[in-house]
C-alpha positions in Angstrom: 35.8 -3.3 -7.5 33.0 -5.9 -7.1 30.0 -6.1 -9.6 26.8 -8.1 -10.1 24.2 -8.2 -12.8 20.4 -8.6 -12.5 17.4 -9.1 -14.5 14.4 -7.4 -13.4 11.1 -8.5 -15.5 8.4 -6.5 -17.1 5.1 -6.2 -15.2 1.4 -5.9 -16.0 0.2 -3.1 -13.1 -3.4 -2.7 -12.2 -4.7 -6.0 -13.8 -7.9 -4.2 -14.6 -9.5 -4.1 -11.3 -6.8 -3.4 -9.0 -5.6 0.2 -9.8 -2.4 1.2 -8.0 -2.4 -2.0 -5.6 -2.3 -5.2 -8.0 0.4 -6.4 -10.5 2.3 -9.8 -11.7 5.5 -10.2 -13.3 6.0 -11.5 -16.9 8.8 -13.8 -18.2 11.5 -13.4 -20.8 11.2 -9.4 -21.2 12.8 -7.0 -18.6 15.4 -4.9 -17.8 19.3 -5.8 -17.1 21.6 -3.6 -14.7 25.1 -4.2 -14.1 25.9 -2.6 -10.5 29.8 -2.2 -9.6 31.3 -0.7 -6.4 33.5 2.5 -6.7 35.9 4.1 -4.4 34.5 7.6 -4.8 31.7 7.3 -3.0 29.3 8.4 -5.5 26.4 7.1 -7.4 27.0 7.4 -11.3 25.6 5.9 -14.3 28.3 4.7 -17.0 26.1 3.8 -19.8 22.4 3.2 -20.7 21.7 0.9 -23.8 19.1 -1.4 -25.2 18.9 -5.2 -24.9 21.1 -5.8 -27.5 24.0 -3.9 -25.6 24.3 -1.3 -28.1 23.6 2.5 -26.9 20.7 4.0 -28.9 18.7 7.2 -28.5 16.9 6.7 -25.2 15.5 9.3 -23.5 16.5 8.4 -20.1 18.5 10.8 -18.1 22.0 10.4 -16.7 21.7 12.4 -13.8 21.7 9.8 -10.9 19.2 12.0 -9.0 16.6 11.6 -12.1 17.2 8.3 -13.2 14.9 5.6 -11.9 17.8 3.0 -11.5 19.8 5.2 -9.4 17.8 7.3 -7.2 17.3 4.4 -4.7 21.0 4.0 -4.8 21.7 7.3 -3.6 19.4 6.9 -0.7 20.8 3.5 0.2 24.1 4.6 0.4 23.2 7.5 2.5 21.1 5.5 5.1 24.0 2.4 5.2 26.9 5.4 5.5 28.8 3.2 3.1 32.3 4.1 2.3 32.2 3.3 -1.2 29.9 4.3 -4.2 28.1 2.6 -7.0 28.6 2.7 -10.9 25.6 1.5 -13.1 25.4 0.1 -16.4 21.9 -0.2 -17.5 20.2 -2.4 -20.5 16.7 -1.4 -21.5 14.7 -4.5 -22.4 11.1 -2.5 -21.9 10.0 0.1 -24.2 9.9 3.5 -22.9 6.1 4.3 -22.1 5.0 1.2 -22.7 2.7 0.3 -19.5 5.1 -2.4 -18.9 6.9 -1.2 -15.4 10.3 -0.3 -17.5 11.0 2.2 -14.5 10.0 -0.1 -11.7 12.2 -2.7 -13.5 15.4 -0.5 -13.5 14.9 0.5 -10.1 14.5 -2.8 -8.9 17.3 -4.4 -10.9 19.7 -1.7 -9.4 19.1 -2.0 -5.8 18.9 -6.0 -6.1 22.3 -6.0 -7.6 23.7 -3.3 -5.1 22.7 -5.3 -2.2 24.2 -8.3 -3.4 27.7 -6.7 -3.3 26.8 -5.6 0.7 28.5 -7.3 3.3 25.2 -7.5 5.2 22.6 -7.9 2.5 19.3 -6.6 3.5 15.7 -8.4 2.7 13.6 -7.5 -0.2 10.9 -5.7 2.0 13.7 -3.2 2.8 14.8 -2.9 -0.8 11.2 -2.3 -1.7 11.3 1.3 -0.5 14.7 2.3 -2.4 13.0 0.8 -5.8 9.9 2.9 -4.8 11.9 6.0 -4.8 13.1 5.4 -8.6 9.6 5.0 -9.6 8.3 7.8 -8.0 11.4 10.1 -9.9 10.0 9.0 -13.0 6.3 9.0 -12.9 5.9 11.1 -10.1 3.9 9.0 -7.8 5.0 6.3 -5.3 2.5 3.7 -6.8 3.7 0.0 -6.2 1.7 -2.0 -8.3 5.0 -2.5 -10.6 7.7 -2.5 -8.1 6.2 -5.3 -5.6 5.7 -7.9 -8.5 9.1 -7.1 -10.1 10.7 -7.6 -6.9 9.1 -10.3 -5.3 7.5 -12.1 -8.3 4.2 -13.6 -9.0 1.1 -11.5 -8.6 1.1 -9.2 -5.5 -1.5 -7.3 -3.9 -0.3 -4.1 -2.1 -2.3 -3.8 1.0 0.0 -0.5 2.3 3.1 1.2 1.5 4.1 2.8 4.9 4.2 0.3 6.6 4.9 -1.8 3.6 2.4 -5.1 3.7 1.5 -7.1 0.6 0.0 -10.4 -0.3 1.2 -12.9 -2.8 -1.7 -14.0 -4.9 -2.3 -17.4 -6.6 -2.7 -17.8 -10.3 -4.5 -20.7 -11.9 -1.7 -22.8 -13.5 -3.3 -22.8 -17.1 -3.4 -19.1 -17.4 -1.0 -17.4 -20.1 -0.5 -13.7 -20.3 -0.9 -12.1 -23.7 1.0 -8.5 -24.0 0.8 -6.6 -27.5 2.8 -3.0 -27.5 1.9 -1.0 -30.3 5.0 1.2 -31.1 3.4 4.4 -29.3 4.6 5.7 -26.2 2.3 6.8 -23.1 4.2 8.5 -20.5 2.6 7.1 -16.9 2.7 10.6 -15.6 0.7 11.9 -18.2 -1.5 9.3 -18.2 -2.4 10.0 -14.6 -3.2 13.6 -15.4 -6.6 12.6 -17.2 -7.9 10.5 -14.2 -10.9 12.0 -12.5 -10.1 12.8 -8.9 -13.6 11.4 -7.9 -15.7 8.2 -8.9 -19.3 7.8 -8.7 -20.3 5.7 -5.6 -22.2 3.0 -7.7 -18.9 2.6 -9.8 -16.8 1.9 -7.0 -19.2 -0.5 -5.4 -18.9 -2.1 -8.8 -15.2 -2.1 -9.1 -14.9 -3.3 -5.4 -17.1 -6.3 -6.1 -14.9 -7.2 -9.3 -11.4 -6.8 -7.3 -13.2 -9.3 -4.5 -14.4 -11.6 -7.1 -10.8 -11.6 -8.8 -9.2 -12.2 -5.7 -11.4 -15.0 -4.5 -11.4 -16.6 -8.1 -7.5 -16.9 -7.7 -7.4 -18.4 -4.5 -10.6 -20.7 -5.3 -8.6 -21.7 -8.6 -11.7 -20.7 -10.3 -11.2 -19.3 -13.7 -14.9 -18.6 -14.5 -14.9 -16.3 -11.2 -12.1 -14.8 -12.5 -13.8 -14.1 -15.8 -16.7 -12.7 -14.6 -15.0 -10.2 -12.4 -12.5 -9.1 -15.0 -14.0 -5.6 -15.4 -12.5 -2.4 -15.2 -15.2 0.0 -14.7 -13.1 3.0 -13.4 -9.9 3.5 -15.3 -9.9 1.8 -18.5 -12.9 3.9 -19.5 -10.9 7.0 -19.0 -7.7 5.6 -20.4 -8.9 3.9 -23.5 -8.8 6.8 -25.8 -5.0 6.8 -25.4 -5.0 3.7 -27.5 -6.1 3.6 -31.2 -8.2 0.7 -31.8 -8.5 -0.3 -28.0 -12.1 -1.4 -28.5 -11.4 -3.4 -31.4 -8.5 -5.1 -29.9 -10.3 -5.9 -27.0 -13.2 -7.5 -28.9 -10.8 -9.3 -31.0 -9.3 -11.2 -27.9 -12.7 -11.9 -26.4 -13.9 -13.6 -29.6 -10.9 -16.0 -29.4 -11.1 -16.9 -26.2 -9.5 -14.4 -23.7 -11.1 -14.6 -20.2 -10.2 -10.9 -19.8 -8.5 -8.3 -21.6 -7.5 -4.6 -20.4 -4.6 -2.0 -20.6 -1.3 -2.9 -18.9 -0.5 -0.4 -16.6 -1.1 3.3 -18.1 -0.9 1.7 -21.8 -0.7 1.6 -24.5 0.3 -1.9 -24.1 -2.7 -4.2 -23.7 -2.8 -7.3 -22.1 -5.1 -10.6 -21.9 -5.5 -13.8 -19.9 -5.9 -16.7 -21.8 -6.8 -20.3 -20.5 -4.1 -21.9 -22.4 -0.8 -21.1 -24.4 -2.7 -22.5 -27.6 -5.8 -20.1 -27.1 -3.3 -17.2 -26.3 -1.8 -17.4 -29.5 -5.0 -17.2 -31.4 -5.9 -14.4 -29.1 -2.3 -12.5 -29.8 -2.7 -13.0 -33.3 -6.2 -11.4 -33.2 -4.9 -8.5 -31.1 -2.0 -7.7 -33.6 -4.4 -7.9 -36.7 -7.0 -5.6 -34.8 -4.4 -2.8 -34.1 -2.9 -3.4 -37.5 -6.4 -2.6 -38.9 -5.9 1.0 -37.4 -2.8 1.6 -39.0 -0.5 0.4 -36.3 2.4 -2.0 -37.3 6.0 -3.2 -35.9 4.2 -4.4 -32.8 6.0 -6.3 -30.0 4.1 -9.1 -28.3 4.6 -11.8 -25.8 2.9 -15.0 -24.2 4.0 -15.5 -20.9 3.1 -17.6 -17.6 3.2 -15.4 -14.4 6.7 -15.1 -13.6 7.2 -16.7 -9.7 10.5 -15.6 -9.2 10.9 -11.8 -10.0 14.4 -9.9 -10.1 17.2 -12.5 -10.2 21.1 -12.4 -10.2 22.2 -13.4 -13.6 
């Protein structure tokens, strides 16, 4: 029996102006999957626990056909006609329903680990489609904005899923991300149901201009242009009510020097971009204080550069 262990990072999806197409990877926080080969030609989950290694009351299915970490492995084994199976041990470092790409991280970690055990390893571009199956099983939609940066690292713009095409976007070196996760849960599947299926033409034009300005700012290393374009006029207004005190948190972060603030994925985590780690520390303190003012406590928070590596064997 062979085994491999992979760390897959948490991600911030949408990045305000790029709903379902834009995302970037974080450092330090993520999920860990250990995948082992078996002789019974099945896919199974041996154990699911939290990041400390202890089993917890995690609301995650053990059925391989319903778990993000194993759905892709089932298809992978079928497509490659493997004469062996896989057994998975999953350690969750990303909170459920946190808006930080937990299902994508589990899916990516498992397929990257399994791939390392193959005699002929598949390229990451091929692994993408298997990880996306895990994301779809949990969230109900095959949106790639968490899976792509988790797998490839950095910040990615997904142009199409089939065929898969993406672009890696540069991020100014001085940028640090602040993420604050209040201890409430917002499931992606539910958060998508509240979104209006149609948007006003004027809002579409405005959002398109913001996305273009944001991408141009990244390639030009122009932090001011990024700041001017960091405005989600489509999705954020519809989801803000899911996060108690969001307006106050955003205002507090902006007052402390954040160049942009928005919802991480479907929430409830809120992220901000800061022009230095020092500013990021002030922004984090202000965001936590604003959440606390709405009666929320026990928040998790991180200050992170954009992770250029993505999932990695550990």
